[in-house]
C-alpha positions as CSV (number, residue, x, y, z in Angstrom):
1,X,-59.8,3.8,10.7
2,X,-58.6,7.4,10.8
3,X,-61.5,8.7,8.8
4,X,-64.0,6.9,11.1
5,X,-62.3,8.4,14.2
6,X,-62.4,11.9,12.8
7,X,-66.0,11.4,11.7
8,X,-67.0,10.4,15.2
9,X,-65.7,13.7,16.6
10,X,-67.2,15.7,13.8
11,X,-70.6,14.2,14.5
12,X,-70.3,14.1,18.3
13,X,-70.5,10.3,18.4
14,X,-68.2,10.0,21.5
15,X,-70.2,7.6,23.7
16,X,-67.0,6.3,25.3
17,X,-66.1,9.7,26.8
18,X,-66.2,9.8,30.6
19,X,-66.9,13.4,31.7
20,X,-65.9,12.8,35.3
21,X,-62.8,10.8,34.4
22,X,-62.1,7.1,34.8
23,X,-62.7,5.4,38.2
24,X,-59.9,2.9,37.6
25,X,-57.4,5.6,37.1
26,X,-58.5,7.5,40.1
27,X,-58.4,4.4,42.3
28,X,-55.2,2.7,41.1
29,X,-52.8,5.4,39.9
30,X,-49.7,5.1,42.2
31,X,-47.7,7.9,43.9
32,X,-45.1,8.7,41.3
33,X,-42.3,11.3,41.7
34,X,-43.5,14.9,41.1
35,X,-42.9,15.8,37.5
36,X,-43.0,12.2,36.2
37,X,-43.7,12.3,32.4
38,X,-46.9,10.4,31.6
39,X,-47.8,9.4,28.0
40,X,-51.5,9.2,27.2
41,X,-52.1,7.9,23.7
42,X,-55.3,8.5,21.7
43,X,-56.4,10.7,24.6
44,X,-59.5,12.4,23.1
45,X,-60.6,15.2,25.5
46,X,-60.3,13.0,28.6
47,X,-60.7,14.6,32.0
48,X,-58.0,12.1,33.0
49,X,-55.4,14.4,31.5
50,X,-56.3,17.2,34.0
51,X,-56.6,14.7,36.9
52,X,-53.0,13.5,36.3
53,X,-51.6,17.0,36.0
54,X,-53.3,18.0,39.3
55,X,-51.3,15.2,40.9
56,X,-48.0,16.5,39.8
57,X,-47.6,14.6,36.6
58,X,-46.2,16.1,33.4
59,X,-48.8,14.9,30.9
60,X,-48.4,14.4,27.2
61,X,-51.5,13.3,25.2
62,X,-51.6,12.4,21.5
63,X,-54.8,12.7,19.7
64,X,-55.8,12.5,16.0
65,X,-58.7,14.9,16.1
66,X,-58.1,18.6,16.4
67,X,-61.8,18.9,17.5
68,X,-61.0,16.7,20.5
69,X,-57.8,18.6,21.4
70,X,-59.5,22.0,21.3
71,X,-62.5,20.7,23.1
72,X,-60.3,19.6,26.1
73,X,-59.0,23.1,26.6
74,X,-62.4,24.7,26.0
75,X,-64.2,22.3,28.5
76,X,-61.7,23.1,31.2
77,X,-61.2,26.8,30.3
78,X,-57.5,26.3,29.9
79,X,-55.5,28.7,27.7
80,X,-53.0,27.2,25.3
81,X,-50.4,28.0,22.6
82,X,-49.8,26.0,19.5
83,X,-46.2,25.1,18.5
84,X,-46.2,23.7,14.9
85,X,-42.4,23.5,14.5
86,X,-42.3,19.8,14.8
87,X,-43.6,16.8,13.0
88,X,-47.0,17.1,14.9
89,X,-48.4,20.4,16.2
90,X,-48.5,20.5,20.0
91,X,-51.0,22.4,22.0
92,X,-49.3,23.5,25.2
93,X,-51.4,24.5,28.3
94,X,-50.6,28.0,29.5
95,X,-50.7,27.3,33.2
96,X,-50.2,23.6,33.8
97,X,-48.0,20.7,32.6
98,X,-50.2,19.4,29.8
99,X,-49.1,19.1,26.1
100,X,-51.4,17.6,23.5
101,X,-50.0,16.6,20.2
102,X,-52.4,16.5,17.3
103,X,-51.9,13.9,14.6
104,X,-51.1,10.3,13.8
105,X,-49.8,8.6,16.9
106,X,-47.5,6.4,14.8
107,X,-45.6,9.5,13.7
108,X,-45.2,10.8,17.3
109,X,-41.6,10.6,18.7
110,X,-40.2,12.0,21.9
111,X,-37.8,11.2,24.7
112,X,-38.8,8.1,26.8
113,X,-41.6,8.6,29.2
114,X,-41.8,7.5,32.9
115,X,-45.3,6.2,32.7
116,X,-48.2,5.1,30.4
117,X,-51.9,5.6,31.0
118,X,-54.0,3.8,28.3
119,X,-57.7,3.9,28.8
120,X,-58.8,4.7,25.3
121,X,-56.1,3.6,22.9
122,X,-55.7,-0.1,22.8
123,X,-59.5,-0.6,22.8
124,X,-59.9,1.9,20.0
125,X,-57.8,-0.2,17.6
126,X,-58.8,-3.3,15.6
127,X,-56.9,-6.4,16.5
128,X,-54.6,-6.2,13.4
129,X,-53.3,-2.8,14.5
130,X,-52.7,-3.5,18.2
131,X,-49.3,-5.2,18.0
132,X,-47.9,-2.3,16.1
133,X,-49.4,0.1,18.6
134,X,-47.9,-1.8,21.5
135,X,-44.4,-1.9,19.8
136,X,-44.5,1.9,19.1
137,X,-45.7,2.6,22.7
138,X,-43.0,0.5,24.3
139,X,-40.4,2.4,22.2
140,X,-41.7,5.6,23.8
141,X,-41.3,4.4,27.4
142,X,-38.4,4.0,29.8
143,X,-37.5,0.4,30.5
144,X,-39.0,0.5,34.0
145,X,-41.9,2.8,33.1
146,X,-45.1,2.3,35.1
147,X,-48.1,1.2,33.0
148,X,-51.8,1.4,33.8
149,X,-53.9,-0.1,31.0
150,X,-57.7,-0.2,31.1
151,X,-59.5,-2.6,28.7
152,X,-63.1,-3.7,27.9
153,X,-64.3,-7.3,27.6
154,X,-67.6,-8.1,26.0
155,X,-69.2,-10.4,23.4
156,X,-68.2,-9.1,20.0
157,X,-70.5,-11.5,18.3
158,X,-73.3,-9.3,19.6
159,X,-71.8,-6.0,18.6
160,X,-68.4,-4.9,17.2
161,X,-66.2,-2.0,18.3
162,X,-64.8,0.5,18.6
163,X,-64.3,0.4,21.5
164,X,-63.2,-3.2,21.0
165,X,-63.0,-6.1,23.4
166,X,-59.5,-7.0,24.4
167,X,-59.3,-10.3,26.3
168,X,-56.7,-11.2,29.0
169,X,-54.7,-13.6,26.9
170,X,-54.0,-10.8,24.4
171,X,-52.9,-8.4,27.1
172,X,-50.5,-11.0,28.5
173,X,-49.0,-11.4,25.0
174,X,-48.2,-7.7,24.9
175,X,-47.0,-7.0,28.4
176,X,-46.0,-10.1,30.4
177,X,-45.5,-8.3,33.7
178,X,-49.0,-6.7,33.8
179,X,-51.6,-8.3,36.1
180,X,-55.4,-7.8,36.2
181,X,-55.8,-5.9,39.4
182,X,-59.5,-5.0,39.1
183,X,-62.6,-5.7,37.1
184,X,-66.0,-4.1,37.2
185,X,-69.3,-4.1,35.3
186,X,-69.3,-1.1,33.0
187,X,-72.9,-1.2,31.9
188,X,-73.6,2.3,33.3
189,X,-71.3,3.8,30.6
190,X,-72.2,1.6,27.7
191,X,-71.7,3.4,24.3
192,X,-75.2,3.9,22.9
193,X,-74.6,1.5,20.0
194,X,-73.9,-1.3,22.5
195,X,-77.3,-0.8,24.2
196,X,-79.0,-0.6,20.8
197,X,-77.5,-4.0,19.8
198,X,-78.8,-5.6,23.0
199,X,-75.4,-6.2,24.7
200,X,-76.2,-7.1,28.3
201,X,-72.8,-7.0,30.0
202,X,-69.4,-5.5,29.6
203,X,-66.4,-5.7,31.9
204,X,-63.9,-3.0,32.5
205,X,-60.5,-4.5,33.5
206,X,-57.6,-2.6,35.0
207,X,-54.1,-3.9,34.3
208,X,-50.9,-2.8,36.2
209,X,-47.4,-4.2,37.0
210,X,-46.9,-6.7,39.8
C-alpha cells in the first residue's frame, strides 16, 4: 500500500487531485471558532489545506509522500521550515497556520484536534485498513470534534480503487452520528483509470454530524 502510494507521486499518477479544491468542503464547512485545530489525514498537496487556513483554521496535514508535501508549498509559493525533532518531520509554513507532517499516519500522535476534514484518506485505504484508520483518527480528536468526511460510491466490479468506493452502511458503522448531507455526480473529475475501464457514474457523498 505504502509503496504504491509513493510510486503514484513519483510517477505523477495523481488523478484524484483537485487543483481548485473540493466543492463539498467549500459548501459545507461550518463557521468554527478562529484558531480551531483541523486534522487532515493523507492530505496530499490539497488546495483544501490553504482554503481552511484562509478561514482562520489552524491546519495540520499528514502525508506519506515528501514529494506531495514539498509540492504543496511550491504550488502556493509558501515558504517553510522543517522540524525533524519528532517522530515524523514536520514542514511548518512560514506565514500561515499550516503544518504538514511527512510519514506514516499510524505513527502520528498529537494533542486532540477540534475538527477533522477527510476527503482523501478513507477512500485511499482498502477495506481491511479502514477500521484501524478510523480508530486511530478518533483517538486524535476531541470528543465533540466536528467531522466532515467526503466519500466516493461506484461499482467496484467495473474498476477497483484507489480511490475506493465506501458505501453508506460502512460509514454508519464507523461514525453513528454522521449523516449524508449531500451527494453529487463526480464524473467530471474521474481518475483517468476509471474512464479507461468504462465506469459510467460515480457519486461523491458529503457526511457531517446532525
